[in-house]
PyMOL Python script that loads the backbone (N, CA, C, O; Angstrom):
from pymol import cmd

cmd.read_pdbstr("""\
ATOM      1  N   MET A   1      10.897 -38.913   7.395  1.00  0.00           N
ATOM      2  CA  MET A   1       9.939 -37.851   7.723  1.00  0.00           C
ATOM      3  C   MET A   1       9.583 -38.010   8.877  1.00  0.00           C
ATOM      4  O   MET A   1       9.410 -39.219   9.032  1.00  0.00           O
ATOM      5  N   SER A   2       9.352 -37.418   9.875  1.00  0.00           N
ATOM      6  CA  SER A   2       8.657 -37.061  11.453  1.00  0.00           C
ATOM      7  C   SER A   2       7.807 -36.450  11.194  1.00  0.00           C
ATOM      8  O   SER A   2       7.879 -35.751  10.183  1.00  0.00           O
ATOM      9  N   ALA A   3       6.643 -36.448  11.989  1.00  0.00           N
ATOM     10  CA  ALA A   3       5.186 -35.644  12.119  1.00  0.00           C
ATOM     11  C   ALA A   3       5.499 -33.960  12.697  1.00  0.00           C
ATOM     12  O   ALA A   3       4.743 -33.070  12.304  1.00  0.00           O
ATOM     13  N   LEU A   4       6.231 -33.750  13.294  1.00  0.00           N
ATOM     14  CA  LEU A   4       7.291 -32.674  13.870  1.00  0.00           C
ATOM     15  C   LEU A   4       7.228 -32.131  12.931  1.00  0.00           C
ATOM     16  O   LEU A   4       6.381 -31.289  12.632  1.00  0.00           O
ATOM     17  N   GLN A   5       8.969 -32.883  11.671  1.00  0.00           N
ATOM     18  CA  GLN A   5       9.446 -32.373  10.083  1.00  0.00           C
ATOM     19  C   GLN A   5       8.157 -31.669   9.767  1.00  0.00           C
ATOM     20  O   GLN A   5       7.915 -30.465   9.687  1.00  0.00           O
ATOM     21  N   ASN A   6       7.330 -32.808   9.594  1.00  0.00           N
ATOM     22  CA  ASN A   6       6.117 -32.241   8.159  1.00  0.00           C
ATOM     23  C   ASN A   6       5.437 -30.748   8.659  1.00  0.00           C
ATOM     24  O   ASN A   6       4.981 -29.849   7.951  1.00  0.00           O
ATOM     25  N   LEU A   7       5.518 -30.810   9.796  1.00  0.00           N
ATOM     26  CA  LEU A   7       4.578 -29.471  10.363  1.00  0.00           C
ATOM     27  C   LEU A   7       5.418 -28.513  10.765  1.00  0.00           C
ATOM     28  O   LEU A   7       5.185 -27.497  11.419  1.00  0.00           O
ATOM     29  N   ALA A   8       6.274 -28.866  10.382  1.00  0.00           N
ATOM     30  CA  ALA A   8       6.914 -26.919  10.621  1.00  0.00           C
ATOM     31  C   ALA A   8       7.377 -26.816   8.944  1.00  0.00           C
ATOM     32  O   ALA A   8       7.301 -25.651   8.553  1.00  0.00           O
ATOM     33  N   GLU A   9       7.770 -27.644   8.036  1.00  0.00           N
ATOM     34  CA  GLU A   9       7.339 -27.503   6.454  1.00  0.00           C
ATOM     35  C   GLU A   9       6.132 -26.555   6.717  1.00  0.00           C
ATOM     36  O   GLU A   9       6.374 -25.349   6.678  1.00  0.00           O
ATOM     37  N   VAL A  10       5.068 -26.894   6.937  1.00  0.00           N
ATOM     38  CA  VAL A  10       4.046 -26.540   5.959  1.00  0.00           C
ATOM     39  C   VAL A  10       3.586 -25.200   7.076  1.00  0.00           C
ATOM     40  O   VAL A  10       2.653 -24.499   6.682  1.00  0.00           O
ATOM     41  N   ASN A  11       4.158 -24.881   8.307  1.00  0.00           N
ATOM     42  CA  ASN A  11       4.107 -23.889   8.974  1.00  0.00           C
ATOM     43  C   ASN A  11       4.809 -22.738   8.179  1.00  0.00           C
ATOM     44  O   ASN A  11       4.595 -21.537   8.344  1.00  0.00           O
ATOM     45  N   VAL A  12       5.618 -23.259   7.356  1.00  0.00           N
ATOM     46  CA  VAL A  12       6.435 -22.221   6.711  1.00  0.00           C
ATOM     47  C   VAL A  12       6.082 -22.291   5.745  1.00  0.00           C
ATOM     48  O   VAL A  12       6.697 -21.438   5.106  1.00  0.00           O
ATOM     49  N   ASN A  13       5.334 -22.862   5.042  1.00  0.00           N
ATOM     50  CA  ASN A  13       4.624 -22.324   3.446  1.00  0.00           C
ATOM     51  C   ASN A  13       3.525 -21.854   3.317  1.00  0.00           C
ATOM     52  O   ASN A  13       3.071 -21.552   2.213  1.00  0.00           O
ATOM     53  N   ILE A  14       2.400 -21.585   5.283  1.00  0.00           N
ATOM     54  CA  ILE A  14       1.536 -21.315   5.739  1.00  0.00           C
ATOM     55  C   ILE A  14       1.663 -19.333   5.071  1.00  0.00           C
ATOM     56  O   ILE A  14       1.167 -18.499   4.313  1.00  0.00           O
ATOM     57  N   SER A  15       2.671 -19.576   6.043  1.00  0.00           N
ATOM     58  CA  SER A  15       3.290 -18.309   6.955  1.00  0.00           C
ATOM     59  C   SER A  15       4.303 -16.859   5.550  1.00  0.00           C
ATOM     60  O   SER A  15       4.626 -15.672   5.594  1.00  0.00           O
ATOM     61  N   GLY A  16       4.408 -18.133   4.435  1.00  0.00           N
ATOM     62  CA  GLY A  16       4.813 -17.542   3.318  1.00  0.00           C
ATOM     63  C   GLY A  16       3.894 -16.552   2.274  1.00  0.00           C
ATOM     64  O   GLY A  16       4.075 -15.406   1.862  1.00  0.00           O
ATOM     65  N   ASN A  17       2.652 -17.720   2.018  1.00  0.00           N
ATOM     66  CA  ASN A  17       0.950 -17.032   1.418  1.00  0.00           C
ATOM     67  C   ASN A  17       0.903 -15.857   2.813  1.00  0.00           C
ATOM     68  O   ASN A  17       1.089 -14.662   2.579  1.00  0.00           O
ATOM     69  N   LEU A  18       0.718 -16.200   3.810  1.00  0.00           N
ATOM     70  CA  LEU A  18       0.058 -14.831   4.498  1.00  0.00           C
ATOM     71  C   LEU A  18       0.308 -13.708   4.189  1.00  0.00           C
ATOM     72  O   LEU A  18      -0.450 -12.770   3.945  1.00  0.00           O
ATOM     73  N   GLY A  19       1.967 -13.810   4.193  1.00  0.00           N
ATOM     74  CA  GLY A  19       2.441 -13.065   4.094  1.00  0.00           C
ATOM     75  C   GLY A  19       2.339 -11.609   2.765  1.00  0.00           C
ATOM     76  O   GLY A  19       2.224 -10.385   2.842  1.00  0.00           O
ATOM     77  N   SER A  20       2.471 -12.710   1.530  1.00  0.00           N
ATOM     78  CA  SER A  20       1.344 -12.077   0.156  1.00  0.00           C
ATOM     79  C   SER A  20       0.132 -11.714   0.348  1.00  0.00           C
ATOM     80  O   SER A  20      -0.384 -10.744  -0.206  1.00  0.00           O
ATOM     81  N   ILE A  21      -0.638 -12.751   1.459  1.00  0.00           N
ATOM     82  CA  ILE A  21      -2.253 -12.121   1.539  1.00  0.00           C
ATOM     83  C   ILE A  21      -1.894 -10.933   2.063  1.00  0.00           C
ATOM     84  O   ILE A  21      -2.171  -9.854   1.539  1.00  0.00           O
ATOM     85  N   GLY A  22      -1.310 -11.064   3.039  1.00  0.00           N
ATOM     86  CA  GLY A  22      -1.570  -8.891   3.980  1.00  0.00           C
ATOM     87  C   GLY A  22      -0.935  -8.445   3.012  1.00  0.00           C
ATOM     88  O   GLY A  22      -1.991  -8.179   2.439  1.00  0.00           O
ATOM     89  N   TYR A  23      -0.090  -8.077   2.210  1.00  0.00           N
ATOM     90  CA  TYR A  23       0.373  -6.942   1.680  1.00  0.00           C
ATOM     91  C   TYR A  23      -0.162  -6.583   0.477  1.00  0.00           C
ATOM     92  O   TYR A  23       0.086  -5.645  -0.280  1.00  0.00           O
ATOM     93  N   GLY A  24      -1.527  -8.179   0.393  1.00  0.00           N
ATOM     94  CA  GLY A  24      -2.342  -7.652  -0.743  1.00  0.00           C
ATOM     95  C   GLY A  24      -3.616  -6.962   0.236  1.00  0.00           C
ATOM     96  O   GLY A  24      -3.781  -5.822  -0.199  1.00  0.00           O
ATOM     97  N   LEU A  25      -4.136  -7.102   0.862  1.00  0.00           N
ATOM     98  CA  LEU A  25      -4.677  -6.431   2.042  1.00  0.00           C
ATOM     99  C   LEU A  25      -3.937  -5.344   2.393  1.00  0.00           C
ATOM    100  O   LEU A  25      -4.740  -4.411   2.399  1.00  0.00           O
ATOM    101  N   ALA A  26      -3.098  -5.029   2.623  1.00  0.00           N
ATOM    102  CA  ALA A  26      -2.434  -3.636   3.127  1.00  0.00           C
ATOM    103  C   ALA A  26      -2.152  -2.426   2.326  1.00  0.00           C
ATOM    104  O   ALA A  26      -1.718  -1.331   2.684  1.00  0.00           O
ATOM    105  N   ALA A  27      -2.712  -3.145   0.426  1.00  0.00           N
ATOM    106  CA  ALA A  27      -2.533  -2.303  -0.627  1.00  0.00           C
ATOM    107  C   ALA A  27      -3.889  -1.324  -1.025  1.00  0.00           C
ATOM    108  O   ALA A  27      -4.007  -0.313  -1.717  1.00  0.00           O
ATOM    109  N   ILE A  28      -5.010  -2.293  -0.094  1.00  0.00           N
ATOM    110  CA  ILE A  28      -5.940  -1.697  -0.553  1.00  0.00           C
ATOM    111  C   ILE A  28      -6.510  -0.378   0.339  1.00  0.00           C
ATOM    112  O   ILE A  28      -7.600   0.159   0.145  1.00  0.00           O
ATOM    113  N   GLY A  29      -5.188   0.149   1.705  1.00  0.00           N
ATOM    114  CA  GLY A  29      -5.443   1.679   1.862  1.00  0.00           C
ATOM    115  C   GLY A  29      -4.930   2.678   1.169  1.00  0.00           C
ATOM    116  O   GLY A  29      -5.551   3.730   1.017  1.00  0.00           O
ATOM    117  N   PRO A  30      -3.583   2.437   0.603  1.00  0.00           N
ATOM    118  CA  PRO A  30      -2.988   3.469  -0.135  1.00  0.00           C
ATOM    119  C   PRO A  30      -3.898   3.547  -1.507  1.00  0.00           C
ATOM    120  O   PRO A  30      -4.260   4.564  -2.099  1.00  0.00           O
ATOM    121  N   GLY A  31      -4.127   2.341  -1.794  1.00  0.00           N
ATOM    122  CA  GLY A  31      -4.736   2.431  -3.222  1.00  0.00           C
ATOM    123  C   GLY A  31      -6.148   3.566  -3.212  1.00  0.00           C
ATOM    124  O   GLY A  31      -6.277   4.343  -4.158  1.00  0.00           O
ATOM    125  N   ILE A  32      -7.180   3.560  -2.032  1.00  0.00           N
ATOM    126  CA  ILE A  32      -8.264   4.068  -1.720  1.00  0.00           C
ATOM    127  C   ILE A  32      -7.977   5.313  -2.014  1.00  0.00           C
ATOM    128  O   ILE A  32      -8.326   5.982  -2.987  1.00  0.00           O
ATOM    129  N   GLY A  33      -7.000   5.715  -0.678  1.00  0.00           N
ATOM    130  CA  GLY A  33      -5.985   6.909  -0.723  1.00  0.00           C
ATOM    131  C   GLY A  33      -5.876   7.819  -1.681  1.00  0.00           C
ATOM    132  O   GLY A  33      -6.287   8.979  -1.670  1.00  0.00           O
ATOM    133  N   VAL A  34      -4.936   6.873  -3.043  1.00  0.00           N
ATOM    134  CA  VAL A  34      -4.750   8.174  -4.322  1.00  0.00           C
ATOM    135  C   VAL A  34      -5.689   7.925  -5.408  1.00  0.00           C
ATOM    136  O   VAL A  34      -5.587   8.366  -6.553  1.00  0.00           O
ATOM    137  N   GLY A  35      -6.717   7.093  -4.892  1.00  0.00           N
ATOM    138  CA  GLY A  35      -8.002   7.603  -5.079  1.00  0.00           C
ATOM    139  C   GLY A  35      -8.296   8.796  -5.201  1.00  0.00           C
ATOM    140  O   GLY A  35      -8.256   9.651  -6.086  1.00  0.00           O
ATOM    141  N   ILE A  36      -8.772   8.665  -3.567  1.00  0.00           N
ATOM    142  CA  ILE A  36      -9.140  10.419  -3.267  1.00  0.00           C
ATOM    143  C   ILE A  36      -8.488  11.564  -2.954  1.00  0.00           C
ATOM    144  O   ILE A  36      -9.081  12.514  -2.444  1.00  0.00           O
ATOM    145  N   VAL A  37      -7.175  11.579  -3.238  1.00  0.00           N
ATOM    146  CA  VAL A  37      -6.588  12.660  -4.114  1.00  0.00           C
ATOM    147  C   VAL A  37      -6.785  13.037  -4.554  1.00  0.00           C
ATOM    148  O   VAL A  37      -7.505  13.974  -4.209  1.00  0.00           O
ATOM    149  N   TRP A  38      -6.344  12.821  -6.355  1.00  0.00           N
ATOM    150  CA  TRP A  38      -6.117  12.277  -7.341  1.00  0.00           C
ATOM    151  C   TRP A  38      -7.514  13.216  -8.099  1.00  0.00           C
ATOM    152  O   TRP A  38      -7.441  14.029  -9.020  1.00  0.00           O
ATOM    153  N   ALA A  39      -9.218  12.581  -7.038  1.00  0.00           N
ATOM    154  CA  ALA A  39     -10.678  12.943  -6.927  1.00  0.00           C
ATOM    155  C   ALA A  39     -10.268  14.157  -6.794  1.00  0.00           C
ATOM    156  O   ALA A  39     -10.453  14.983  -7.688  1.00  0.00           O
ATOM    157  N   SER A  40      -9.545  14.496  -5.468  1.00  0.00           N
ATOM    158  CA  SER A  40      -9.956  16.216  -5.061  1.00  0.00           C
ATOM    159  C   SER A  40      -9.314  16.627  -5.835  1.00  0.00           C
ATOM    160  O   SER A  40      -9.917  17.229  -6.723  1.00  0.00           O
ATOM    161  N   TYR A  41      -8.214  16.572  -5.919  1.00  0.00           N
ATOM    162  CA  TYR A  41      -7.829  17.589  -7.111  1.00  0.00           C
ATOM    163  C   TYR A  41      -8.700  18.030  -8.338  1.00  0.00           C
ATOM    164  O   TYR A  41      -9.008  19.212  -8.493  1.00  0.00           O
ATOM    165  N   ILE A  42      -9.101  17.006  -9.235  1.00  0.00           N
ATOM    166  CA  ILE A  42      -9.851  16.905 -10.299  1.00  0.00           C
ATOM    167  C   ILE A  42     -10.759  17.724 -10.426  1.00  0.00           C
ATOM    168  O   ILE A  42     -10.956  18.484 -11.375  1.00  0.00           O
ATOM    169  N   GLN A  43     -11.790  17.511  -8.760  1.00  0.00           N
ATOM    170  CA  GLN A  43     -12.665  18.323  -8.212  1.00  0.00           C
ATOM    171  C   GLN A  43     -12.589  19.907  -8.017  1.00  0.00           C
ATOM    172  O   GLN A  43     -13.456  20.702  -8.378  1.00  0.00           O
ATOM    173  N   SER A  44     -11.235  20.251  -7.298  1.00  0.00           N
ATOM    174  CA  SER A  44     -11.084  21.179  -6.911  1.00  0.00           C
ATOM    175  C   SER A  44     -10.569  21.631  -8.209  1.00  0.00           C
ATOM    176  O   SER A  44     -11.602  21.777  -8.863  1.00  0.00           O
ATOM    177  N   THR A  45      -9.585  21.938  -8.968  1.00  0.00           N
ATOM    178  CA  THR A  45      -8.854  22.128 -10.509  1.00  0.00           C
ATOM    179  C   THR A  45     -11.011  22.353 -11.219  1.00  0.00           C
ATOM    180  O   THR A  45     -11.492  23.381 -11.696  1.00  0.00           O
ATOM    181  N   ALA A  46     -11.519  21.411 -11.061  1.00  0.00           N
ATOM    182  CA  ALA A  46     -12.805  21.958 -12.056  1.00  0.00           C
ATOM    183  C   ALA A  46     -13.548  22.934 -11.711  1.00  0.00           C
ATOM    184  O   ALA A  46     -14.177  23.661 -12.481  1.00  0.00           O
ATOM    185  N   ARG A  47     -13.499  23.019 -10.123  1.00  0.00           N
ATOM    186  CA  ARG A  47     -14.810  24.812  -9.589  1.00  0.00           C
ATOM    187  C   ARG A  47     -13.261  26.046  -9.791  1.00  0.00           C
ATOM    188  O   ARG A  47     -13.593  27.185 -10.116  1.00  0.00           O
ATOM    189  N   GLN A  48     -12.030  25.849  -9.641  1.00  0.00           N
ATOM    190  CA  GLN A  48     -11.573  27.123  -9.144  1.00  0.00           C
ATOM    191  C   GLN A  48     -10.167  26.717 -10.443  1.00  0.00           C
ATOM    192  O   GLN A  48      -9.193  26.164  -9.931  1.00  0.00           O
ATOM    193  N   PRO A  49     -10.078  26.969 -11.978  1.00  0.00           N
ATOM    194  CA  PRO A  49      -9.730  26.888 -12.770  1.00  0.00           C
ATOM    195  C   PRO A  49      -8.238  26.934 -12.369  1.00  0.00           C
ATOM    196  O   PRO A  49      -7.571  25.964 -12.009  1.00  0.00           O
ATOM    197  N   GLU A  50      -7.679  28.637 -12.529  1.00  0.00           N
ATOM    198  CA  GLU A  50      -6.798  29.160 -11.985  1.00  0.00           C
ATOM    199  C   GLU A  50      -5.428  28.702 -11.185  1.00  0.00           C
ATOM    200  O   GLU A  50      -4.231  28.766 -11.464  1.00  0.00           O
ATOM    201  N   SER A  51      -6.559  27.960  -9.489  1.00  0.00           N
ATOM    202  CA  SER A  51      -5.982  27.523  -8.684  1.00  0.00           C
ATOM    203  C   SER A  51      -5.183  26.428  -9.025  1.00  0.00           C
ATOM    204  O   SER A  51      -4.223  26.147  -8.309  1.00  0.00           O
ATOM    205  N   ALA A  52      -5.573  25.466 -10.485  1.00  0.00           N
ATOM    206  CA  ALA A  52      -4.699  24.282 -10.574  1.00  0.00           C
ATOM    207  C   ALA A  52      -3.346  24.339 -10.517  1.00  0.00           C
ATOM    208  O   ALA A  52      -3.008  23.191 -10.807  1.00  0.00           O
ATOM    209  N   GLY A  53      -2.073  25.165 -10.260  1.00  0.00           N
ATOM    210  CA  GLY A  53      -0.881  24.946 -10.313  1.00  0.00           C
ATOM    211  C   GLY A  53      -0.968  24.561  -8.662  1.00  0.00           C
ATOM    212  O   GLY A  53      -0.489  23.491  -8.289  1.00  0.00           O
ATOM    213  N   LEU A  54      -1.531  25.381  -7.803  1.00  0.00           N
ATOM    214  CA  LEU A  54      -0.770  25.360  -6.466  1.00  0.00           C
ATOM    215  C   LEU A  54      -1.667  23.977  -6.690  1.00  0.00           C
ATOM    216  O   LEU A  54      -1.032  22.953  -6.945  1.00  0.00           O
ATOM    217  N   THR A  55      -3.007  23.909  -6.613  1.00  0.00           N
ATOM    218  CA  THR A  55      -3.010  22.222  -6.101  1.00  0.00           C
ATOM    219  C   THR A  55      -2.461  21.055  -6.635  1.00  0.00           C
ATOM    220  O   THR A  55      -2.328  19.985  -6.040  1.00  0.00           O
ATOM    221  N   ARG A  56      -2.153  21.309  -7.769  1.00  0.00           N
ATOM    222  CA  ARG A  56      -1.552  19.895  -8.347  1.00  0.00           C
ATOM    223  C   ARG A  56       0.213  20.045  -7.250  1.00  0.00           C
ATOM    224  O   ARG A  56       0.628  18.899  -7.077  1.00  0.00           O
ATOM    225  N   THR A  57       1.090  21.014  -6.640  1.00  0.00           N
ATOM    226  CA  THR A  57       2.119  20.877  -5.828  1.00  0.00           C
ATOM    227  C   THR A  57       1.111  20.087  -4.408  1.00  0.00           C
ATOM    228  O   THR A  57       1.739  19.167  -3.885  1.00  0.00           O
ATOM    229  N   TYR A  58       0.397  20.218  -4.091  1.00  0.00           N
ATOM    230  CA  TYR A  58      -0.331  19.295  -2.676  1.00  0.00           C
ATOM    231  C   TYR A  58      -0.960  18.360  -3.173  1.00  0.00           C
ATOM    232  O   TYR A  58      -1.540  17.711  -2.302  1.00  0.00           O
ATOM    233  N   ALA A  59      -1.158  17.880  -4.483  1.00  0.00           N
ATOM    234  CA  ALA A  59      -1.758  16.765  -5.049  1.00  0.00           C
ATOM    235  C   ALA A  59      -0.489  15.520  -5.039  1.00  0.00           C
ATOM    236  O   ALA A  59      -0.567  14.426  -4.481  1.00  0.00           O
ATOM    237  N   PHE A  60      -0.014  15.741  -5.363  1.00  0.00           N
ATOM    238  CA  PHE A  60       1.439  15.023  -5.577  1.00  0.00           C
ATOM    239  C   PHE A  60       1.216  14.526  -4.334  1.00  0.00           C
ATOM    240  O   PHE A  60       0.521  13.568  -3.994  1.00  0.00           O
ATOM    241  N   LEU A  61       2.162  15.594  -3.412  1.00  0.00           N
ATOM    242  CA  LEU A  61       2.893  14.930  -1.452  1.00  0.00           C
ATOM    243  C   LEU A  61       0.820  14.354  -1.309  1.00  0.00           C
ATOM    244  O   LEU A  61       0.468  13.176  -1.373  1.00  0.00           O
ATOM    245  N   GLY A  62       0.452  14.802  -1.238  1.00  0.00           N
ATOM    246  CA  GLY A  62      -0.759  13.911  -1.122  1.00  0.00           C
ATOM    247  C   GLY A  62       0.003  12.282  -1.835  1.00  0.00           C
ATOM    248  O   GLY A  62       0.630  11.350  -1.334  1.00  0.00           O
ATOM    249  N   PHE A  63      -0.361  12.538  -2.886  1.00  0.00           N
ATOM    250  CA  PHE A  63       0.213  10.849  -3.623  1.00  0.00           C
ATOM    251  C   PHE A  63       1.639  10.465  -3.601  1.00  0.00           C
ATOM    252  O   PHE A  63       2.050   9.534  -4.293  1.00  0.00           O
ATOM    253  N   ALA A  64       2.639  11.369  -2.588  1.00  0.00           N
ATOM    254  CA  ALA A  64       3.671  10.342  -2.420  1.00  0.00           C
ATOM    255  C   ALA A  64       3.318   9.751  -0.454  1.00  0.00           C
ATOM    256  O   ALA A  64       3.618   8.703   0.116  1.00  0.00           O
ATOM    257  N   VAL A  65       2.726  10.760  -0.051  1.00  0.00           N
ATOM    258  CA  VAL A  65       2.617   9.814   1.480  1.00  0.00           C
ATOM    259  C   VAL A  65       1.949   8.906   1.317  1.00  0.00           C
ATOM    260  O   VAL A  65       2.100   8.067   2.205  1.00  0.00           O
ATOM    261  N   SER A  66       0.688   8.443  -0.010  1.00  0.00           N
ATOM    262  CA  SER A  66       0.203   7.328   0.031  1.00  0.00           C
ATOM    263  C   SER A  66       0.687   5.870  -0.771  1.00  0.00           C
ATOM    264  O   SER A  66       0.331   4.708  -0.964  1.00  0.00           O
ATOM    265  N   GLU A  67       1.651   6.742  -1.045  1.00  0.00           N
ATOM    266  CA  GLU A  67       2.414   5.606  -1.713  1.00  0.00           C
ATOM    267  C   GLU A  67       3.258   5.247  -0.920  1.00  0.00           C
ATOM    268  O   GLU A  67       3.475   4.042  -0.793  1.00  0.00           O
ATOM    269  N   ALA A  68       4.066   6.330  -0.065  1.00  0.00           N
ATOM    270  CA  ALA A  68       4.801   5.560   0.969  1.00  0.00           C
ATOM    271  C   ALA A  68       4.314   4.507   2.043  1.00  0.00           C
ATOM    272  O   ALA A  68       4.936   3.855   2.882  1.00  0.00           O
ATOM    273  N   LEU A  69       3.530   4.549   1.849  1.00  0.00           N
ATOM    274  CA  LEU A  69       2.465   3.603   3.016  1.00  0.00           C
ATOM    275  C   LEU A  69       2.619   2.208   2.664  1.00  0.00           C
ATOM    276  O   LEU A  69       2.916   1.273   3.407  1.00  0.00           O
ATOM    277  N   ALA A  70       2.361   2.201   1.360  1.00  0.00           N
ATOM    278  CA  ALA A  70       2.534   1.169   0.152  1.00  0.00           C
ATOM    279  C   ALA A  70       3.641   0.676   0.008  1.00  0.00           C
ATOM    280  O   ALA A  70       3.716  -0.536  -0.197  1.00  0.00           O
ATOM    281  N   LEU A  71       4.567   1.306   0.061  1.00  0.00           N
ATOM    282  CA  LEU A  71       6.242   0.804  -0.229  1.00  0.00           C
ATOM    283  C   LEU A  71       6.029   0.263   1.676  1.00  0.00           C
ATOM    284  O   LEU A  71       5.674  -0.890   1.923  1.00  0.00           O
ATOM    285  N   LEU A  72       6.254   1.086   2.606  1.00  0.00           N
ATOM    286  CA  LEU A  72       6.479   0.402   4.132  1.00  0.00           C
ATOM    287  C   LEU A  72       6.114  -0.867   3.565  1.00  0.00           C
ATOM    288  O   LEU A  72       6.909  -1.762   3.280  1.00  0.00           O
ATOM    289  N   GLY A  73       3.917  -0.919   3.302  1.00  0.00           N
ATOM    290  CA  GLY A  73       3.557  -2.386   3.890  1.00  0.00           C
ATOM    291  C   GLY A  73       4.444  -3.352   2.537  1.00  0.00           C
ATOM    292  O   GLY A  73       4.322  -4.533   2.863  1.00  0.00           O
ATOM    293  N   PHE A  74       5.070  -3.282   1.504  1.00  0.00           N
ATOM    294  CA  PHE A  74       5.731  -3.594   0.844  1.00  0.00           C
ATOM    295  C   PHE A  74       7.079  -4.749   2.022  1.00  0.00           C
ATOM    296  O   PHE A  74       7.145  -5.953   2.269  1.00  0.00           O
ATOM    297  N   VAL A  75       7.906  -3.539   2.430  1.00  0.00           N
ATOM    298  CA  VAL A  75       9.166  -4.225   2.709  1.00  0.00           C
ATOM    299  C   VAL A  75       9.211  -4.648   3.642  1.00  0.00           C
ATOM    300  O   VAL A  75       9.813  -5.710   3.802  1.00  0.00           O
ATOM    301  N   VAL A  76       8.515  -3.925   4.797  1.00  0.00           N
ATOM    302  CA  VAL A  76       8.273  -4.238   6.407  1.00  0.00           C
ATOM    303  C   VAL A  76       8.544  -6.145   6.511  1.00  0.00           C
ATOM    304  O   VAL A  76       9.411  -6.835   7.047  1.00  0.00           O
ATOM    305  N   PRO A  77       7.418  -6.426   5.773  1.00  0.00           N
ATOM    306  CA  PRO A  77       7.593  -8.417   5.688  1.00  0.00           C
ATOM    307  C   PRO A  77       8.807  -8.933   5.194  1.00  0.00           C
ATOM    308  O   PRO A  77       8.960 -10.113   5.506  1.00  0.00           O
ATOM    309  N   PHE A  78       9.731  -8.442   4.522  1.00  0.00           N
ATOM    310  CA  PHE A  78      10.819  -8.622   4.037  1.00  0.00           C
ATOM    311  C   PHE A  78      11.984  -8.618   5.211  1.00  0.00           C
ATOM    312  O   PHE A  78      12.715  -9.512   5.637  1.00  0.00           O
ATOM    313  N   ILE A  79      11.825  -7.132   5.568  1.00  0.00           N
ATOM    314  CA  ILE A  79      12.702  -6.557   7.155  1.00  0.00           C
ATOM    315  C   ILE A  79      12.399  -7.771   8.413  1.00  0.00           C
ATOM    316  O   ILE A  79      13.198  -8.354   9.145  1.00  0.00           O
ATOM    317  N   LEU A  80      11.292  -7.840   8.337  1.00  0.00           N
ATOM    318  CA  LEU A  80      10.758  -9.179   9.622  1.00  0.00           C
ATOM    319  C   LEU A  80      10.550 -10.246   9.082  1.00  0.00           C
ATOM    320  O   LEU A  80      10.753 -10.620  10.237  1.00  0.00           O
ATOM    321  N   GLY A  81      10.366 -11.061   8.553  1.00  0.00           N
ATOM    322  CA  GLY A  81      10.819 -12.526   7.942  1.00  0.00           C
ATOM    323  C   GLY A  81      11.754 -13.069   8.044  1.00  0.00           C
ATOM    324  O   GLY A  81      12.809 -12.506   7.751  1.00  0.00           O
ATOM    325  N   ASN A  82      11.733 -14.150   8.421  1.00  0.00           N
ATOM    326  CA  ASN A  82      13.145 -15.121   8.177  1.00  0.00           C
ATOM    327  C   ASN A  82      13.832 -15.065   7.258  1.00  0.00           C
ATOM    328  O   ASN A  82      14.816 -15.800   7.177  1.00  0.00           O
TER     329      ASN A  82
END
""", "prot")
cmd.dss("prot")
cmd.show_as("cartoon", "prot")
cmd.util.cbc("prot")
cmd.orient("prot")
């Protein structure tokens, strides 16, 4: 094998690993977002228990939006990858 073929194989292996590392780093933001959403829901329910039904709806909407970002970060490398 030539040196150029060796370099090409190394490049493919590195880019595959960087995609996994990139997704791991990209999942930090939605994880923090989900934590903030549920912490706010718990705090609002503790302050005003009678509004728990209304705020629960907003908590699930915030959770869904945050998780959608994590799922996009997981799917996009597969779409744009080789």
